[in-house]
N, C-alpha and C positions, 0 to 999 in steps of 0.2 A: 504494500500500500504506500501511496505517496504521503508525504507530510501533510499536504492540504486535506486529504481524505481523512486522516487520523484526527486532525484538529476539528474538522466538521463533525465527525462522529462523536468526539468528546463533547463538543458544544451541544449537540443534539441530545446526548445522554444527560448532560447537566440540566438542560432545559426540561426534559421529561421528568427528571427527579424533582426539580423545584415545582413543576406543575402538579405532580402527584402529591407532594407535601401540601400544597395549597388546597387541592381538592379534598384531601383527607382531613384537613383542619376545619372545613366547612365555612359557612358564611358567618360573619360576626353578628352578634345580637343587635337589634336596633338601638338599644340604649347605650351601646359602646361607641357609637360614632361621635366624633367631635363636631360634626356638621349638623347636629340637630338644633331645632329652634327651641327657645326657652318655653314655648307654649305647646310643644309637641306631645307632652304627657297629659294635657288637659283634655278631658272627654266632654262631649256635649251631652246635655240632659235630654230627656224625652220631650218630644214636641207634643204639646197639648192643644188639641183642636177644639173649637167650639162644638158643643154637643149638637147632635142632629135635632132639628125642630120638626116634629111630626104633626103639629097643629091639632093636637088632641088634648083633652083634659080628663080628669078622673070623675067618674059618676057611678052611683050604685044602681045597677039595673034590677028591675023587679024579678024576684026569683033566683037571682044570681048574686055573686059578690061584686066587688068593685071592678070596673072595666074602664078602658080608655075609649072615649067617644069623641066624635068630631067636634071641633071648637074653632074659635077664631085663630088668626095667625099670632105667633109669638108665644105659644104655650106648648110645652112638651110633656107627655105623659109616659111614665114607665111603671111597669108592674114587676116587682121582684118579691120582697117579703110583704109588700103592701102596694097600694097605688100612690104614686107621687106625681104631682103636677108642678112644673117649674117654668119660669119664663126663659125665653132664649133670645 
């Protein structure tokens, strides 16, 4: 082999060895980077939307318990453990 071929093979072997070590080490954790923002660890809270307005109100129907019946705009009726009317 010529001297140039031996140097090329040595350089390729060294490159492969360094690449193998880098791949074996894995990627660094996101918190280990010096390039993070000071705000990068802050998480956003849940977005709270306005409740759905179904334009119904609570009423007691004859022979039945409380129920949601049609009403004017701006009122929401929900039945969970009881009947609740709220403005929206």
